[in-house]
C-alpha positions as CSV (number, residue, x, y, z in Angstrom):
1,M,-71.1,90.7,79.2
2,R,-69.4,93.9,78.3
3,F,-65.9,95.4,78.8
4,T,-66.8,98.6,80.6
5,K,-65.1,101.9,81.0
6,F,-64.6,101.2,84.7
7,R,-62.6,98.1,83.8
8,W,-60.5,100.3,81.5
9,F,-59.6,102.6,84.3
10,R,-58.9,99.7,86.6
11,T,-56.5,98.4,84.0
12,V,-54.7,101.7,84.0
13,A,-54.6,101.7,87.8
14,G,-53.1,98.2,87.7
15,L,-50.4,99.4,85.3
16,V,-49.6,102.4,87.5
17,L,-49.3,100.1,90.5
18,Y,-47.1,97.7,88.5
19,V,-44.7,100.5,87.5
20,A,-44.7,102.1,91.0
21,D,-43.8,98.8,92.6
22,I,-40.8,98.4,90.2
23,I,-39.7,102.0,90.9
24,A,-39.8,101.4,94.6
25,D,-37.8,98.2,94.4
26,V,-35.1,99.8,92.2
27,W,-35.0,102.8,94.6
28,V,-34.4,100.3,97.5
29,A,-31.7,98.6,95.5
30,G,-30.0,102.0,94.9
31,Q,-30.2,102.8,98.6
32,Y,-28.5,99.5,99.4
33,F,-25.7,100.2,97.0
34,S,-25.2,103.7,98.3
35,N,-24.9,102.2,101.9
36,G,-22.4,99.6,100.8
37,N,-24.8,96.7,101.0
38,F,-24.0,95.3,97.6
39,V,-25.4,91.8,98.3
40,W,-28.8,93.0,99.3
41,G,-28.8,95.6,96.4
42,S,-27.9,92.9,93.9
43,L,-30.5,90.5,95.2
44,T,-33.2,93.2,95.0
45,L,-32.3,93.9,91.4
46,L,-32.1,90.2,90.6
47,F,-35.6,89.6,91.8
48,V,-36.9,92.6,89.7
49,L,-35.1,91.1,86.6
50,N,-36.3,87.6,87.4
51,G,-40.0,88.7,87.3
52,F,-39.3,90.8,84.2
53,V,-37.5,88.1,82.2
54,C,-39.8,85.2,83.0
55,S,-42.9,87.1,82.1
56,Q,-41.3,88.3,78.9
57,V,-40.6,84.7,77.9
58,F,-44.2,83.7,78.2
59,S,-45.4,87.0,76.6
60,Y,-43.2,86.3,73.5
61,A,-44.3,82.7,73.3
62,W,-48.0,83.7,73.4
63,F,-47.5,86.4,70.8
64,C,-46.0,83.8,68.5
65,D,-48.8,81.3,69.2
66,D,-51.5,83.9,68.5
67,L,-49.9,85.2,65.3
68,A,-49.2,81.7,64.0
69,A,-52.8,80.7,64.6
70,V,-54.4,83.5,62.6
71,T,-51.8,84.5,59.9
72,S,-48.5,83.5,58.3
73,T,-46.1,85.6,60.2
74,G,-42.9,86.8,58.5
75,R,-39.4,86.9,59.8
76,N,-39.5,90.7,60.3
77,C,-42.6,90.4,62.5
78,R,-40.9,87.8,64.8
79,L,-37.7,89.8,64.8
80,S,-39.6,92.9,66.1
81,L,-41.2,90.7,68.8
82,V,-37.8,89.5,69.9
83,V,-36.4,93.0,70.1
84,L,-39.4,94.2,72.1
85,H,-39.1,91.4,74.6
86,V,-35.3,91.6,74.9
87,L,-35.8,95.3,75.8
88,Q,-38.4,94.0,78.4
89,L,-41.2,95.9,76.7
90,G,-43.5,92.9,75.9
91,I,-45.9,93.5,78.7
92,F,-46.0,97.2,78.2
93,T,-46.7,96.5,74.5
94,R,-49.6,94.3,75.5
95,Y,-50.9,97.1,77.8
96,Q,-50.7,99.6,75.0
97,Q,-52.5,97.4,72.5
98,H,-55.2,96.5,75.0
99,L,-55.9,100.0,76.2
100,K,-55.8,101.4,72.7
101,M,-58.3,98.8,71.4
102,A,-60.5,99.3,74.5
103,C,-60.6,103.1,73.8
104,R,-61.6,102.5,70.2
105,V,-64.4,100.0,71.2
106,L,-65.7,102.0,74.2
107,W,-65.3,105.6,73.1
108,T,-64.6,106.0,69.3
109,K,-66.7,103.1,68.1
110,E,-64.1,102.4,65.3
111,Y,-65.0,98.6,65.2
112,D,-68.8,99.0,64.4
113,W,-68.5,96.5,61.5
114,Y,-67.2,93.7,63.8
115,D,-69.4,91.5,66.0
116,E,-69.7,93.4,69.2
117,D,-69.8,90.3,71.4
118,E,-66.5,89.1,69.8
119,L,-64.9,92.4,70.4
120,H,-65.7,92.5,74.1
121,L,-64.7,88.9,74.4
122,Q,-61.4,89.6,72.9
123,L,-60.9,92.5,75.3
124,F,-61.5,90.2,78.2
125,G,-59.1,87.7,76.5
126,Q,-56.4,90.3,76.3
127,A,-57.0,91.3,79.9
128,A,-56.8,87.7,80.9
129,D,-53.4,87.3,79.2
130,L,-52.1,90.5,80.9
131,S,-53.5,89.4,84.3
132,M,-51.8,86.0,84.0
133,L,-48.5,87.6,83.1
134,R,-48.8,90.0,86.0
135,L,-49.5,87.0,88.3
136,F,-46.3,85.3,87.1
137,E,-44.3,88.5,87.6
138,T,-45.8,89.2,91.0
139,F,-44.9,85.8,92.5
140,L,-41.5,85.8,90.8
141,E,-40.6,89.3,91.9
142,S,-42.8,90.8,94.6
143,A,-43.1,87.6,96.8
144,P,-39.3,87.0,97.1
145,Q,-38.8,90.7,97.3
146,L,-41.0,90.7,100.4
147,V,-39.0,87.9,102.0
148,L,-35.7,89.8,101.4
149,Q,-37.0,93.1,102.6
150,L,-38.6,91.6,105.7
151,Y,-35.4,89.6,106.4
152,V,-33.4,92.9,106.3
153,V,-36.0,94.9,108.4
154,L,-36.5,92.2,111.0
155,G,-32.9,91.0,111.5
156,H,-30.6,93.8,110.6
157,D,-30.3,97.5,111.5
158,Q,-31.3,98.6,108.0
159,R,-34.6,100.4,107.9
160,S,-35.9,103.3,105.8
161,I,-39.2,104.7,104.6
162,I,-38.6,103.5,101.1
163,Q,-38.2,100.0,102.4
164,Y,-41.5,100.2,104.1
165,I,-43.0,101.6,100.9
166,S,-41.6,98.7,98.9
167,I,-43.0,96.2,101.4
168,V,-46.5,97.7,101.3
169,G,-46.3,98.1,97.6
170,S,-45.4,94.4,97.1
171,F,-48.3,93.3,99.3
172,F,-50.7,95.5,97.3
173,N,-49.2,94.2,94.1
174,I,-49.8,90.6,95.1
175,A,-53.4,91.4,96.2
176,W,-54.2,93.3,93.1
177,A,-52.7,90.7,90.7
178,T,-54.3,87.7,92.4
179,V,-57.8,89.1,92.5
180,D,-57.6,90.9,89.1
181,Y,-56.6,87.7,87.4
182,W,-59.2,85.7,89.1
183,R,-62.1,88.1,88.2
184,C,-60.7,88.7,84.7
185,F,-60.4,85.1,83.8
186,R,-64.0,84.3,84.9
187,R,-65.2,87.2,82.8
188,S,-63.3,86.1,79.8
189,M,-65.0,82.7,79.8
190,P,-68.6,82.9,78.6
191,N,-69.6,79.7,80.4
192,L,-68.3,80.6,83.8
193,S,-70.2,82.7,86.3
194,E,-68.7,86.0,87.1
195,M,-67.1,86.7,90.5
196,P,-69.6,88.9,92.3
197,P,-68.3,92.0,94.0
198,G,-68.8,92.6,97.6
199,A,-68.5,90.0,100.3
200,A,-67.2,87.1,98.1
201,L,-64.4,89.3,96.6
202,L,-63.4,90.7,100.0
203,V,-63.3,87.3,101.7
204,Y,-61.3,85.7,98.9
205,L,-58.9,88.7,98.9
206,L,-58.4,88.4,102.7
207,Y,-57.9,84.6,102.5
208,K,-55.1,85.0,99.9
209,L,-53.5,88.0,101.4
210,L,-53.4,86.7,105.0
211,M,-52.0,83.3,103.9
212,V,-49.3,84.9,101.7
213,C,-48.5,87.4,104.5
214,A,-48.0,84.6,107.0
215,R,-46.0,82.6,104.5
216,V,-43.5,85.4,103.6
217,L,-43.0,86.3,107.3
218,T,-42.3,82.6,108.1
219,L,-39.8,82.3,105.3
220,S,-38.1,85.5,106.4
221,M,-37.8,84.2,110.0
222,L,-36.4,80.9,108.7
223,L,-33.7,82.8,106.9
224,L,-33.0,84.8,110.0
225,F,-32.4,81.5,111.9
226,S,-29.8,80.6,109.3
227,T,-29.0,81.5,105.7
228,Y,-28.3,77.8,105.2
229,C,-32.1,77.4,105.4
230,L,-32.1,78.4,101.7
231,A,-31.7,74.7,101.2
232,V,-35.2,74.3,102.7
233,L,-36.6,76.7,100.1
234,L,-34.8,74.7,97.4
235,L,-36.4,71.5,98.8
236,L,-39.9,73.1,98.7
237,W,-39.3,74.2,95.1
238,L,-38.2,70.7,94.2
239,L,-41.3,69.2,95.8
240,G,-43.5,71.6,93.8
241,F,-41.6,70.7,90.6
242,L,-42.0,67.0,91.2
243,W,-45.8,67.6,91.7
244,T,-46.0,69.2,88.3
245,L,-44.3,66.1,86.8
246,V,-46.7,63.8,88.6
247,V,-49.8,65.7,87.4
248,Q,-48.2,66.0,83.9
249,T,-49.0,69.7,83.1
250,D,-49.4,70.5,79.5
251,F,-49.9,74.2,79.4
252,C,-47.3,75.2,76.7
253,T,-46.9,74.4,73.0
254,S,-43.3,73.3,73.2
255,K,-41.5,70.9,75.5
256,G,-38.8,73.4,76.5
257,L,-41.4,76.1,77.5
258,E,-43.4,73.5,79.4
259,W,-40.4,72.6,81.5
260,F,-39.8,76.3,82.2
261,Y,-43.5,76.7,83.1
262,R,-43.2,73.8,85.6
263,A,-40.2,75.5,87.2
264,V,-42.1,78.8,87.5
265,V,-45.2,76.9,88.9
266,A,-42.9,75.2,91.5
267,F,-41.6,78.5,92.6
268,I,-45.0,80.0,93.0
269,L,-46.1,77.0,95.1
270,I,-43.6,78.0,97.7
271,F,-45.9,80.9,98.5
272,T,-49.4,79.9,97.7
273,F,-51.5,77.0,96.4
274,F,-53.2,76.7,93.0
275,N,-54.6,73.9,90.9
276,I,-52.3,73.5,87.9
277,K,-54.3,70.7,86.2
278,G,-58.0,71.7,86.5
279,Q,-58.8,68.7,88.6
280,N,-60.7,68.3,91.9
281,T,-58.3,70.0,94.4
282,K,-60.0,69.4,97.7
283,V,-57.5,66.8,98.9
284,P,-54.3,68.5,97.4
285,M,-55.4,71.9,98.7
286,T,-56.1,70.5,102.2
287,V,-52.7,68.8,102.3
288,Y,-50.9,71.9,101.1
289,Y,-52.5,74.3,103.6
290,A,-52.1,71.8,106.5
291,M,-48.4,71.5,105.8
292,S,-48.1,75.2,105.2
293,A,-49.9,76.0,108.5
294,L,-47.7,73.5,110.3
295,Q,-44.5,75.1,108.9
296,N,-45.8,78.6,109.8
297,L,-46.3,77.6,113.4
298,L,-43.2,75.5,113.8
299,V,-40.6,78.0,112.4
300,P,-41.3,80.6,115.1
301,L,-41.1,77.9,117.8
302,M,-37.8,76.6,116.4
303,F,-36.4,80.2,116.2
304,F,-37.4,80.9,119.8
305,F,-35.9,77.8,121.4
306,L,-32.8,77.5,119.2
307,T,-31.9,81.2,119.1
308,P,-30.9,82.5,122.6
309,A,-31.3,86.2,121.6
310,A,-34.6,85.7,119.8
311,E,-36.6,87.7,122.3
312,K,-34.2,90.6,122.0
313,L,-34.8,91.0,118.3
314,D,-37.0,93.9,117.3
315,F,-40.5,92.9,116.2
316,F,-40.0,89.3,117.2
317,W,-43.2,88.9,119.2
318,Q,-45.2,91.1,116.8
319,T,-44.0,88.9,113.9
320,V,-45.0,85.7,115.7
321,V,-48.5,87.1,116.4
322,V,-48.9,88.2,112.8
323,I,-47.8,84.8,111.5
324,A,-50.2,82.9,113.9
325,A,-53.1,85.2,113.3
326,G,-52.6,85.4,109.6
327,T,-52.5,81.6,109.3
328,I,-55.6,81.0,111.4
329,M,-57.6,83.8,110.0
330,G,-56.5,82.9,106.4
331,L,-57.7,79.3,106.9
332,L,-61.0,80.6,108.3
333,F,-61.6,82.9,105.3
334,L,-60.7,80.0,103.0
335,S,-63.3,77.8,104.6
336,L,-65.9,80.6,104.6
337,Y,-65.3,81.3,101.0
338,Y,-65.5,77.8,99.6
339,S,-68.4,76.9,101.9
340,F,-70.7,79.8,101.3
341,L,-69.4,82.4,98.8
342,H,-67.8,80.5,95.9
343,P,-69.8,81.3,92.6
344,R,-71.9,78.4,91.5
345,R,-74.5,77.7,88.8
346,E,-76.7,74.7,88.2
347,A,-73.6,72.7,87.0
348,R,-70.3,72.5,88.9
349,I,-68.1,75.2,87.7
350,A,-64.3,75.3,88.0
351,D,-62.8,77.7,90.5
352,V,-60.3,79.9,88.8
353,V,-57.8,79.7,91.6
354,D,-58.3,76.7,93.8
355,G,-61.5,74.8,92.8
356,P,-62.6,71.6,91.2
357,E,-62.8,70.7,87.5
358,A,-66.1,71.5,85.8
359,R,-68.1,70.3,83.0
360,I,-70.6,72.7,81.4
361,A,-72.9,71.4,78.8
362,D,-74.3,73.8,76.2
363,V,-77.5,72.0,75.2
364,E,-78.7,74.6,72.8
365,D,-75.5,75.2,70.8
366,G,-74.2,71.6,70.9
367,P,-70.6,71.5,72.0
368,E,-69.7,70.5,75.5
369,A,-67.0,72.5,77.2
370,R,-64.7,71.6,79.9
371,I,-63.1,74.8,81.3
372,A,-60.4,75.2,83.9
373,D,-58.2,78.0,85.1
374,V,-55.1,78.8,83.1
375,V,-52.9,79.3,86.1
376,D,-54.9,77.3,88.7
377,G,-55.8,74.6,86.1
378,P,-54.5,75.3,82.7
379,E,-56.3,72.7,80.7
380,A,-59.4,73.7,78.8
381,R,-61.3,72.6,75.7
382,I,-63.7,75.1,74.1
383,A,-65.5,73.9,71.1
384,D,-66.7,76.4,68.6
385,V,-68.2,74.3,65.8
386,E,-69.1,77.1,63.5
387,D,-66.3,79.5,63.8
388,G,-63.1,77.6,64.7
389,P,-60.4,78.8,67.0
390,E,-59.7,82.1,65.4
391,G,-63.1,83.5,66.2
392,R,-65.6,85.3,64.0
393,Q,-64.8,88.5,61.9
394,G,-61.1,87.6,62.0
395,V,-60.8,88.5,65.6
396,S,-58.0,86.5,67.2
397,L,-58.9,85.2,70.6
398,G,-55.3,84.4,71.7
399,W,-56.2,83.3,75.2
400,T,-58.6,80.7,73.9
401,L,-55.9,79.4,71.5
402,R,-53.8,78.6,74.5
403,M,-56.6,76.9,76.3
404,R,-57.9,74.9,73.3
405,M,-54.7,73.0,72.9
406,F,-54.6,71.2,76.2
407,L,-57.3,68.5,76.1
408,Q,-57.5,65.7,73.5
409,P,-61.1,64.8,72.4
């Protein structure tokens, strides 16, 4: 398994899309302010900052964990990390380090004295960290941004080309971040089969994108019915948070950060499902999507019967059709993917987004590994009897350090 030049260019493309989405959202906010819509402009900027700040918190914590695991870090080093992340440059620093190391490994061959397998494994580990941070940022910024912009476009006479660009960009950002993390994580774990390109990737992408599309349109319509329905979103967040308490997530190294992680997970659960514990998710996923589909179909009906002028609103019927079609087709693609296209080996292997817990026995090398997804199942135990958690040749596998801490023997 090798980190290829094509993967390097894909990482650059992801960075460009990330920056472009932020620029479009800031541009929309500026347009709102210039038109005197200070509330919408402020909310747009608030969502941008929300995604930035939350992802910077996790990035800083992971930097500290990685450095503490491989060396005794001094005060100056931690101070520089604090400054970088306060300036919201943590993720861009990770991109710079990752792309620079990949260039040296792929083109200049400056690490010839290191174990080549470990170098490529670390590149995949760095990419997995970036992908996870992008996933956090996407659902904390792009998803609520979509709800807001669709709320404005569907219910108010405030439409412009840059708004449409922002909406399309947010959808692409969600699609890219979701699939990129999923594939990157599978590649970073040596005992998980890689996600094959082609039909499986396309079906999985369509399943996620259609379900998220129907979800954000439903939430936008709910807010159009009444802004007091924000209480419903708060209730959904609370239910998600209670679920994280029930399953007892243990993703972070500190209690405070763990509570913060649970709050973020609960927010993401408003928009899409994922397995946060690495357990068999057939029943929870079925319940989640059954309730989500029911909400997606009931909200338009409620809006139609309780709002006299519903039919006169622009895009009402088009929106209803998209919600219904997105929900039904998304569930069909979900069933198709997990029935026929989900990567499997001789043993049961954990799905990185929605699938069951896996046990993979390495008979030749000895240690048994139980591997689950970091976002959709953050627990994992990876035993390396000979080399320990730091990896060979002094290469720090930061992503594995986070995953090694979750399971007790």
